[in-house]
C-alpha positions in Angstrom: 0.0 0.0 0.0 2.8 2.4 1.0 4.6 1.6 -2.3 1.5 2.4 -4.3 1.2 5.7 -2.4 4.8 6.5 -3.2 4.2 5.8 -6.9 1.2 8.1 -6.9 2.9 10.9 -5.0 4.5 12.5 -8.1 1.1 12.4 -9.7 -0.5 14.2 -6.8 2.4 16.6 -6.7 2.2 17.4 -10.4 -1.6 17.7 -10.5 -1.6 21.5 -11.1 0.8 21.0 -14.0 -1.4 18.2 -15.4 -4.5 20.4 -15.1 -2.6 23.3 -16.7 -1.4 21.2 -19.6 -4.9 19.8 -20.1 -6.2 23.3 -20.2 -3.5 24.3 -22.7 -4.3 21.2 -24.8 -8.0 22.3 -24.8 -7.0 25.8 -26.0 -4.7 24.2 -28.6 -7.5 21.9 -29.8 -9.9 24.9 -30.0 -7.4 26.8 -32.0 -6.7 23.8 -34.3 -10.5 23.4 -34.9 -10.7 27.1 -35.7 -8.1 26.9 -38.5 -8.3 23.3 -39.7 -10.0 22.8 -43.0 -13.2 20.7 -42.5 -13.7 17.7 -44.8 -17.1 16.5 -45.9 -18.1 13.1 -47.3 -21.0 12.0 -49.5 -21.9 8.4 -50.4 -23.9 7.0 -53.3 -24.9 3.4 -53.7 -25.1 1.8 -57.1 -26.8 -1.6 -57.7 -25.2 -3.5 -60.5 -27.3 -5.2 -63.2 -28.0 -8.9 -62.7 -27.4 -11.0 -65.9 -30.5 -13.1 -65.0 -32.6 -10.0 -64.6 -35.0 -8.5 -67.2 -36.3 -9.7 -70.5 -34.4 -12.4 -72.4 -33.5 -10.0 -75.2 -31.6 -7.8 -72.7 -29.1 -10.5 -72.4 -28.9 -11.5 -76.0 -25.3 -10.7 -76.6 -24.0 -11.5 -73.1 -21.8 -14.2 -74.4 -20.2 -11.7 -76.8 -19.9 -9.0 -74.1 -16.2 -8.2 -73.7 -16.8 -6.8 -70.3 -18.1 -9.9 -68.7 -15.8 -11.2 -65.9 -15.9 -14.0 -63.3 -15.3 -11.6 -60.5 -17.8 -9.1 -61.8 -18.1 -6.8 -58.8 -14.4 -6.3 -58.5 -14.2 -5.6 -62.3 -17.0 -3.0 -62.1 -15.2 -1.3 -59.1 -12.1 -0.9 -61.2 -14.2 0.5 -64.1 -15.6 3.1 -61.7 -12.1 4.1 -60.6 -10.7 4.1 -64.2 -9.2 7.3 -65.5 -11.4 7.2 -68.6 -14.6 7.2 -66.6 -13.4 9.8 -64.2 -12.4 12.1 -67.1 -15.9 11.7 -68.6 -17.5 12.7 -65.3 -15.2 15.6 -64.7 -15.9 17.1 -68.1 -19.5 17.7 -66.9 -18.5 19.2 -63.5 -17.0 22.7 -62.8 -14.1 21.3 -60.8 -11.3 22.6 -63.1 -11.4 26.1 -61.6 -11.1 26.7 -57.9 -11.7 30.1 -56.2 -10.6 30.8 -52.6 -11.2 33.6 -50.2 -7.7 34.3 -48.8 -7.3 34.8 -45.0 -4.4 35.5 -42.7 -3.9 31.9 -41.8 -5.9 29.8 -44.3 -7.7 30.0 -47.5 -11.3 28.8 -47.9 -12.6 27.4 -51.2 -15.9 29.2 -52.2 -17.2 27.1 -55.1 -20.9 28.2 -55.5 -20.5 30.8 -52.7 -18.0 32.9 -54.6 -19.0 36.6 -55.2 -16.7 36.6 -58.3 -16.6 34.4 -61.3 -13.4 33.6 -63.2 -13.5 32.2 -66.8 -10.6 31.4 -69.1 -11.5 32.7 -72.5 -8.2 31.2 -73.9 -5.8 29.0 -72.0 -2.1 28.4 -72.0 -0.1 25.7 -70.4 1.7 28.3 -68.3 -1.4 29.2 -66.3 -2.2 25.7 -65.1 -1.6 24.7 -61.4 -0.7 28.3 -60.4 -2.4 30.4 -57.8 -3.5 33.8 -59.1 -4.5 36.6 -56.6 -7.3 39.0 -57.0 -7.7 41.9 -54.6 -11.1 43.4 -55.0 -11.0 47.1 -54.3 -14.6 48.0 -55.0 -17.7 46.8 -56.9 -16.1 47.6 -60.2 -12.3 47.4 -59.8 -9.7 45.0 -58.6 -6.0 44.3 -58.7 -4.8 41.1 -60.4 -1.5 39.6 -59.3 0.4 37.5 -61.8 2.7 35.0 -60.0 4.5 34.1 -63.2 6.2 37.4 -63.6 5.3 38.9 -60.1 3.3 41.7 -61.7 0.2 43.6 -60.5 -2.4 44.5 -63.1 -5.4 46.9 -62.5 -8.6 45.4 -63.8 -12.3 46.1 -64.1 -15.0 43.5 -63.7 -16.4 42.3 -67.0 -13.3 43.2 -69.0 -10.8 40.5 -70.2 -7.2 40.4 -68.9 -4.5 38.9 -71.1 -1.3 37.5 -69.6 1.1 34.8 -70.8 -0.9 34.0 -73.9 -4.0 33.4 -71.8 -7.1 35.6 -71.4 -9.2 35.8 -68.3 -12.6 37.2 -67.7 -13.3 38.2 -64.0 -16.9 39.3 -63.3 -19.2 39.6 -60.3 -21.5 36.7 -59.4 -24.6 38.9 -59.3 -27.0 36.0 -58.8 -25.2 34.9 -55.6 -24.7 38.5 -54.4 -28.4 39.4 -54.9 -29.4 36.2 -53.0 -27.4 37.3 -49.9 -28.4 40.3 -47.8 -25.0 40.9 -46.4 -22.1 39.7 -48.5 -18.5 40.9 -48.3 -17.2 41.5 -51.8 -14.1 43.7 -51.1 -11.6 41.1 -50.0 -8.6 39.1 -51.2 -9.2 36.1 -53.5 -7.2 33.4 -55.2 -8.1 31.2 -58.1 -6.4 28.3 -59.8 -6.9 26.5 -63.1 -6.2 22.8 -62.4 -4.6 20.6 -65.0 -6.3 17.3 -65.8 -3.4 15.5 -64.1 -3.6 17.5 -60.9 -7.4 17.3 -60.9 -7.2 13.5 -61.4 -4.7 13.2 -58.5 -7.0 15.1 -56.2 -10.0 13.0 -57.2 -8.1 9.7 -56.8 -6.8 10.8 -53.4 -10.3 11.4 -52.0 -12.3 8.8 -53.9 -13.1 5.4 -52.5 -15.1 2.8 -54.3 -15.9 -0.5 -52.6 -18.5 -3.2 -52.4 -21.1 -3.5 -49.7 -20.4 -7.2 -49.4 -18.4 -9.7 -51.5 -21.6 -11.5 -52.6 -23.9 -8.5 -52.9 -23.9 -6.6 -56.3 -24.1 -3.2 -54.6 -21.2 -0.7 -54.9 -20.5 2.1 -52.5 -19.0 5.4 -53.9 -17.5 7.7 -51.3 -15.9 11.1 -52.1 -14.3 13.5 -49.7 -13.8 17.3 -50.2 -13.6 20.5 -48.2 -16.7 21.7 -50.2 -19.8 19.8 -49.2 -21.5 20.5 -52.6 -18.7 18.9 -54.4 -19.0 15.6 -52.7 -22.7 15.0 -53.6 -22.1 16.4 -57.2 -19.2 14.1 -57.9 -20.6 10.8 -56.5 -23.9 11.3 -58.3 -22.3 12.4 -61.6 -19.8 9.5 -61.4 -22.7 7.0 -60.9 -24.7 8.6 -63.8 -21.7 8.6 -66.1 -21.0 4.9 -65.3 -24.6 4.0 -66.1 -24.5 6.1 -69.3 -21.1 4.6 -70.3 -22.4 1.1 -69.6 -25.5 1.8 -71.8 -23.3 3.2 -74.6 -21.1 0.2 -74.4 -24.0 -2.1 -74.6 -25.3 -0.2 -77.7 -21.9 -0.3 -79.2 -21.6 -4.1 -78.6 -25.1 -4.6 -80.0 -24.2 -2.6 -83.2 -21.0 -4.5 -83.6 -22.8 -7.8 -83.0 -25.6 -7.0 -85.5 -23.1 -6.0 -88.2 -21.0 -9.1 -87.5 -24.1 -11.4 -87.6 -25.2 -9.8 -90.9 -21.8 -10.4 -92.5 -21.9 -14.0 -91.2 -25.4 -14.5 -92.5 -24.3 -13.4 -96.0 -21.4 -15.8 -95.9 -23.6 -18.6 -94.5 -26.2 -17.9 -97.2 -23.7 -18.3 -100.0 -22.3 -21.5 -98.5 -25.8 -22.9 -98.0 -26.7 -22.1 -101.6 -23.5 -23.8 -102.8 -24.2 -26.8 -100.7 -27.8 -27.1 -102.0 -26.5 -27.0 -105.6 -23.9 -29.6 -104.9 -26.5 -31.9 -103.3 -28.9 -31.4 -106.1 -26.3 -32.1 -108.8 -25.2 -35.3 -107.1 -28.8 -36.5 -106.8 -29.4 -35.7 -110.5 -26.2 -37.4 -111.6 -26.8 -40.5 -109.5 -30.6 -40.5 -110.1 -31.3 -40.4 -106.4 -34.6 -39.5 -105.0 -34.6 -41.2 -101.7 -31.7 -43.5 -101.1 -33.2 -45.2 -98.1 -36.6 -45.8 -99.6 -35.2 -46.9 -103.0 -32.7 -49.3 -101.4 -35.4 -50.8 -99.2 -37.7 -51.3 -102.3 -34.9 -52.9 -104.3 -33.9 -55.2 -101.5 -37.5 -56.2 -101.0 -37.9 -57.0 -104.8 -34.6 -59.0 -104.9 -35.8 -61.0 -101.9 -39.1 -61.7 -103.6 -37.4 -62.7 -106.9 -35.0 -65.0 -105.1 -37.9 -66.7 -103.4 -39.6 -67.1 -106.8 -36.3 -68.3 -108.3 -35.9 -70.9 -105.5 -39.4 -72.2 -106.1 -38.9 -72.3 -109.9 -35.5 -74.0 -109.4 -37.1 -76.7 -107.2 -39.9 -77.3 -109.7 -37.3 -77.4 -112.6 -35.2 -79.9 -110.8 -38.2 -82.1 -110.1 -39.3 -81.8 -113.8 -35.8 -82.7 -115.0 -35.6 -85.7 -112.7 -39.1 -86.8 -113.8 -38.2 -86.4 -117.5 -34.9 -88.3 -117.1 -36.7 -91.1 -115.2 -39.5 -91.4 -117.9 -36.9 -91.2 -120.7 -34.9 -94.0 -119.2 -37.9 -96.4 -118.9 -40.0 -95.2 -121.8 -40.4 -98.8 -123.3 -41.7 -100.0 -119.9 -43.7 -97.0 -119.1 -46.3 -98.9 -117.2 -43.6 -100.4 -115.0 -42.5 -97.0 -113.9 -43.6 -95.3 -110.7 -42.9 -91.5 -111.4 -43.2 -88.8 -108.7 -45.7 -86.2 -110.1 -45.2 -83.9 -107.0 -43.9 -81.1 -109.3 -46.6 -81.8 -111.9 -49.8 -81.1 -110.1 -52.0 -79.3 -112.6 -55.6 -80.6 -113.1 -54.9 -81.9 -116.6 -52.0 -84.1 -115.5 -54.2 -85.5 -112.8 -57.0 -86.2 -115.2 -54.5 -87.9 -117.6 -53.2 -90.1 -114.9 -56.7 -91.0 -113.9 -57.5 -91.7 -117.6 -54.5 -94.0 -117.9 -55.4 -95.9 -114.8 -59.0 -96.3 -116.1 -57.8 -97.5 -119.5 -55.4 -99.9 -117.8 -58.3 -101.3 -115.8 -60.4 -101.7 -118.9 -57.6 -103.4 -120.7 -57.2 -105.9 -117.9 -60.9 -106.6 -118.0 -60.8 -107.1 -121.8 -57.7 -109.4 -121.6 -59.8 -111.6 -119.4 -62.1 -112.1 -122.4 -60.0 -111.2 -125.4 -56.5 -111.7 -126.6 -54.0 -108.8 -126.9 -54.5 -108.9 -130.7 -58.1 -108.1 -130.3 -59.2 -104.9 -131.8 -60.7 -103.7 -128.5 -57.6 -104.4 -126.7 -55.6 -102.6 -129.4 -57.9 -99.7 -129.3 -57.2 -99.3 -125.6 -53.5 -99.6 -126.2 -53.7 -96.9 -128.8 -55.5 -94.6 -126.4 -52.9 -95.3 -123.7 -50.1 -94.6 -126.1 -51.6 -91.3 -127.1 -52.1 -90.3 -123.5 -48.5 -91.3 -122.5 -47.0 -89.5 -125.5 -49.0 -86.4 -124.6 -47.9 -86.6 -121.0 -44.2 -87.1 -121.9 -44.4 -84.1 -124.3 -46.2 -82.1 -121.7 -43.4 -82.8 -119.2 -40.8 -81.7 -121.7 -42.7 -78.5 -122.4 -43.1 -77.8 -118.7 -39.3 -78.3 -118.3 -38.5 -75.8 -121.0 -41.1 -73.3 -119.6 -39.6 -73.6 -116.1 -36.1 -73.2 -117.5 -37.1 -70.0 -119.3 -38.8 -68.7 -116.2 -35.7 -69.5 -114.1 -33.4 -67.7 -116.5 -35.7 -64.7 -116.5 -35.7 -64.5 -112.7 -31.9 -64.8 -112.7 -31.5 -61.9 -115.1 -33.9 -59.8 -113.1 -32.1 -60.6 -109.8 -28.7 -59.8 -111.4 -30.0 -56.5 -112.8 -31.4 -55.5 -109.4 -28.2 -56.5 -107.6 -26.2 -54.4 -110.0 -27.9 -51.3 -108.5 -26.0 -51.9 -105.2 -22.5 -51.9 -106.8 -20.7 -48.8 -105.4 -23.6 -48.1 -103.1 -21.4 -47.5 -99.9 -19.4 -44.8 -101.6 -22.5 -43.2 -103.1 -24.2 -43.3 -99.7 -21.0 -41.8 -98.0 -20.8 -39.0 -100.5 -24.5 -38.3 -100.1 -24.1 -38.3 -96.3 -21.2 -35.8 -96.6 -23.2 -33.5 -98.8 -26.3 -33.8 -96.5 -24.1 -33.1 -93.4 -22.5 -30.1 -95.0 -26.0 -28.8 -96.0 -27.4 -29.4 -92.5 -24.4 -27.6 -90.9 -24.8 -24.5 -93.1 -28.6 -24.6 -92.7 -28.3 -24.8 -88.8 -25.7 -22.0 -88.8 -27.9 -19.9 -91.1 -31.0 -20.4 -88.9 -29.0 -19.7 -85.6 -27.5 -16.5 -87.1 -30.9 -15.3 -88.2 -32.3 -15.9 -84.7 -29.3 -14.1 -83.2 -29.8 -11.2 -85.6 -33.4 -10.8 -84.5 -32.4 -10.9 -80.8 -29.5 -8.5 -81.4 -31.9 -6.1 -83.1 -34.2 -6.3 -80.2 -31.3 -5.7 -77.7 -30.1 -2.8 -79.9 -33.6 -1.2 -79.7 -34.1 -1.8 -76.0 -33.9 1.2 -73.7 -33.9 -0.7 -70.5 -30.7 -1.0 -68.3 -30.7 -2.6 -64.9 -27.9 -0.6 -63.3 -29.5 1.9 -61.0 -28.7 4.3 -58.2 -30.4 3.0 -55.1 -29.0 5.7 -52.8 -28.0 9.1 -54.4 -25.4 11.2 -52.7 -26.7 14.0 -50.5 -25.0 17.3 -49.6 -23.5 16.7 -46.1 -24.4 19.2 -43.4 -21.7 18.2 -41.0 -18.1 17.4 -41.7 -16.8 14.0 -41.0 -13.4 15.5 -40.1 -12.5 16.9 -37.7 -15.0 15.6 -35.2 -15.0 18.3 -32.6 -15.7 16.2 -29.6 -13.2 13.6 -30.5 -10.5 16.2 -31.2 -11.1 17.9 -27.9 -11.2 14.7 -25.9 -8.1 13.3 -27.6 -6.2 16.6 -27.1 -7.1 16.7 -23.4 -6.2 13.0 -22.9 -2.9 13.5 -24.8 -2.2 16.5 -22.6 -3.0 14.6 -19.5 -1.0 11.5 -20.4 1.9 13.5 -21.9 2.2 15.6 -18.7 2.0 12.5 -16.5 4.7 10.9 -18.6 6.9 13.9 -18.4 6.3 14.2 -14.6 7.3 10.5 -14.1 10.1 10.9 -16.5 11.6 13.8 -14.5 10.8 11.9 -11.3 12.7 8.8 -12.3 15.5 10.5 -14.1 16.2 12.9 -11.3 15.6 10.1 -8.7 15.7 12.1 -5.5 15.9 10.5 -2.0 12.3 11.4 -1.2 11.8 9.3 1.9 13.3 6.8 4.4 12.0 3.9 2.4 14.3 4.9 -0.5 17.3 5.1 1.8 16.7 1.7 3.4 16.0 0.2 0.0 19.3 1.3 -1.4 21.7 1.2 1.5 22.6 -0.6 4.8 23.6 2.6 6.5 21.0 3.4 9.2 18.9 6.6 9.4 19.7 8.4 12.6 16.8 11.0 12.5 14.4 12.5 10.1 13.8 16.2 10.1 10.4 17.5 8.8 10.0 20.8 7.0 10.0 23.4 9.7 9.0 27.0 9.4 9.0 28.7 12.8 12.0 29.0 15.1 10.1 27.4 18.0 9.3 24.3 15.9 13.0 24.1 15.0 14.1 24.4 18.6 11.7 21.8 19.9 12.5 19.4 17.0 16.3 19.5 17.4 16.0 19.1 21.2 14.0 15.9 20.5 16.6 14.8 17.9 19.5 15.3 20.4 17.7 13.1 22.9 17.0 10.4 20.2 20.6 10.4 19.1 21.8 10.2 22.7 19.6 7.2 23.2 20.9 5.6 20.0 24.5 6.1 21.3 25.4 8.6 18.7 26.0 11.4 21.1 28.4 10.3 23.9 30.7 12.1 26.3 34.0 13.1 24.7 32.8 12.0 21.3 33.6 13.8 18.0 30.6 14.3 15.7 31.1 15.2 12.1 28.2 16.6 10.1 28.6 16.4 6.3 26.7 16.5 3.0 27.6 15.7 -0.6 27.0 18.6 -3.0 27.2 21.7 -1.0 28.2 22.5 2.6 25.1 24.7 2.9 23.0 21.5 2.7 24.0 20.5 6.2 24.6 24.0 7.7 21.0 24.1 9.0 21.5 20.9 11.0 25.0 21.8 12.3 23.8 25.2 13.5 20.7 23.9 15.2 22.5 20.9 16.7 25.0 23.4 18.3 22.1 25.5 19.7 20.3 22.5 21.1 23.4 21.1 22.8 24.2 24.6 24.1 20.6 24.8 25.5 21.2 21.6 27.3 24.2 23.2 29.0 26.9 21.1 27.4 30.5 22.3 27.0 30.9 22.1 23.2 33.9 22.7 20.8 33.0 23.7 17.3 35.5 22.9 14.5 34.3 24.6 11.3 35.9 23.4 8.0 33.7 25.8 6.0 33.8 29.0 8.0 30.0 29.2 7.8 29.3 28.9 11.6 31.5 31.8 12.5 29.6 34.4 14.5 26.5 32.2 14.3 26.4 31.0 17.8 27.8 33.1 20.7 29.6 31.9 23.8 30.9 28.7 22.2 34.5 27.8 21.6 35.1 27.9 17.8 38.0 26.8 15.6 38.1 27.7 11.9 39.8 25.2 9.7 38.6 26.6 6.4 42.0 28.2 5.6 43.8 26.7 2.7 46.9 26.3 4.8 45.4 23.3 6.5 45.6 21.4 3.3 49.3 20.8 4.1 48.4 19.1 7.4 48.6 15.3 7.7 46.0 13.2 9.3 48.2 12.6 12.3 48.6 16.3 12.8 44.9 16.9 12.6 44.2 14.0 14.9 46.6 15.1 17.6 45.6 18.7 17.4 41.8 18.0 17.5 42.1 15.5 20.3 44.3 17.8 22.3 41.8 20.6 22.0 38.7 18.5 22.5 39.8 16.8 25.7 38.6 19.7 27.8 35.1 19.7 26.3 32.1 17.4 26.7 31.5 17.2 23.0 33.1 18.2 19.7 31.1 19.0 16.5 32.9 19.3 13.2 31.0 21.3 10.5 32.5 19.4 7.5 33.1 20.4 4.0 31.0 18.9 1.2 32.1 15.5 -0.1 32.0 16.8 -3.6 34.5 19.5 -2.8 36.7 16.8 -1.2 39.5 18.8 0.2 39.4 17.7 3.9 35.9 16.3 4.1 36.9 12.6 4.1 39.8 13.3 6.4 37.6 14.9 9.1 35.1 12.0 8.7 37.8 9.5 9.3 38.8 11.3 12.6 35.2 11.4 13.9 33.8 8.9 16.3 30.3 9.4 14.8 29.5 10.7 11.2 26.2 12.3 10.4 25.5 12.6 6.6 22.6 14.9 5.7 20.3 13.9 2.7 17.8 16.4 1.4 14.6 14.6 0.3 14.1 17.2 -2.5 17.7 17.9 -3.6 19.9 14.9 -3.0 19.9 12.3 -5.8 19.4 8.6 -5.0 22.8 7.8 -6.4 24.5 9.7 -3.5 23.2 6.9 -1.2 25.2 4.3 -3.2 28.2 6.5 -3.3 28.3 6.9 0.4 28.0 3.2 0.8 31.1 2.8 -1.4 33.0 5.6 0.4 32.2 3.9 3.8 33.7 0.7 2.6 36.6 2.3 0.8 37.7 4.7 3.6 36.5 2.6 6.5 34.4 5.3 8.0 33.2 4.7 11.5 29.6 4.9 12.6 28.1 6.6 9.5 24.5 7.7 10.0 22.1 9.3 7.6 19.9 12.3 8.4 16.9 12.9 6.2 16.0 16.5 5.9 12.5 17.7 4.9 11.0 14.3 5.6 7.4 13.8 4.4 7.6 17.2 2.7 5.7 17.0 -0.6 5.1 20.5 -1.9 3.1 21.1 -5.1 5.0 21.5 -8.3 3.9 25.1 -8.4 5.8 25.8 -5.2 8.8 24.1 -6.7 8.5 26.2 -9.8 8.1 29.4 -7.7 11.3 28.6 -5.8 13.2 27.8 -9.0 12.0 31.1 -10.5 13.1 33.0 -7.4 16.5 31.2 -7.4 16.9 32.0 -11.1 16.1 35.7 -10.5 18.6 35.9 -7.6 21.3 34.3 -9.7 20.5 36.7 -12.5 20.7 39.7 -10.2 24.0 38.5 -8.8 25.4 38.3 -12.3 
């Protein structure tokens, strides 16, 4: 807890400085806000067209659109930021001329609120990106300053001024002046003609185009300017220019597409006509009407003829076998048993029946008559006639079947000759048909695309649209007054705290007993508070004498040395008041003064002055013998020592003393002195070294410190 209080003590001490710095920071912030140029921002939101949105004809040529991209939103953002589109938008905006009202510390752009109008009737490259000054003297006259040749020209409103191959016309903005009741016209103005490069740089610096979300086709257009009207004008004009440019691009693509399709249609028409003629000539040359139908008909006829041929061949073979069989047994005809399966007509059947009937009659007659009987012979004649007729009929049937078979064979061969070279003819016909179908399909598709392209060309619909137009901002987005003030105050507060602690830790004063005990093993004899009245001083030092006597520091016949590090005056207060307290106790004291500062300070006390430079030649033994000789008749000896930093006889007197008191000032003595005294004690074997902390628990405000430092500075200045 005490450690925390110690850490916070510099903060409490420096609280006035912190408050002062915070107040100064507030004033600085107010002054900054007074002179800083406010920045305004306007935002427009643009919804991009969806390829799946609208009538089908609106997307007719989307496959031929050169601006289609996979990452479409990012592509459109880059289009919006492109220099070509920005230049198109800037051509329709009055941003190339800037007019300022000139003040002592800053210039303010007027834009629409300018009481004067500047027009360049003719321009030269020398006038771009230069500030020209106009000092209005009255409602009719002004002084024009040319920075190119540092020349002043008297001018009159409404009359052109020619400089450096350029002509200006400066006139009063009567519309604006009449709209304001009180307007200051007589003032200093500046104007500048911006080159396209500088204007583009300013636009790009303050323009931000981004998407609302990676998957949402909405683009946000932000623009910043010190003129609020410019922000809304630019974002809206850029969005309108983008939509207009997109529409023009679509029209241009549609026109190019229509012209291209018409050219391709003409080419396709010529190729289609050529293919038609080639196909027609091939059909005429090969006598083709319908290859498939004709081939099926011929194959069907061939199959039928072959079936007939097979039947005829079978009948012919049977007839031939029957004829051979009958011819081989013609003399024994009745002993034969021919197969009449192939001879099945009604006449043959009747003849066979007739033969069988005659044979039966003959057998019956032979039972009565002899073979030479006329009746029997008549029957034999009848049988012979029938047999001859039948044999001749078989021969005629064989000849007839052979003729029929030969005719069928000729017909079949003739039909089969049609299929000779058929695969090649079919292949050529297929090639010609495929070529014709290809050109026909291409021709039909191109005509369909031409119609769609014509519709798209005539369409006036576009699905890009401004969903949130930019508005003229009423408040600047920078600077934010409350934020600037709060940040300034906080910076002042933290900065002053940092400086206070930086000074506190870099100077590193003793401050309190805790610091002494933390950095050294040398004990603290007494602590002296900050005392103001003489009575407080007297009482305090009487108490201190008692405490030191109880601690064994003050003993009979002892030699007590009082020292400090930087200046002998730092321990003079304690030396003087110790002497007075001991005198008040009635002690017999000898004062040995190595500084000469106690002379004539205390009356009725034996005093020896060792501040003369001649004592530098004394040895330690000489000092020791002399001091002990003179001190033996006294109860107590006090040596007012020199400063350790001066180091002429200081360490010598400390080595002669039985007790050493070293004064540390809590507000003056640095912490490093504690460590130095620790080292000196070990190096010079100093006996009974004690610390005295002066101004213990004294924590004046930093204003008191500053007041004292100022008084000290004035005194030093007066002494000089």
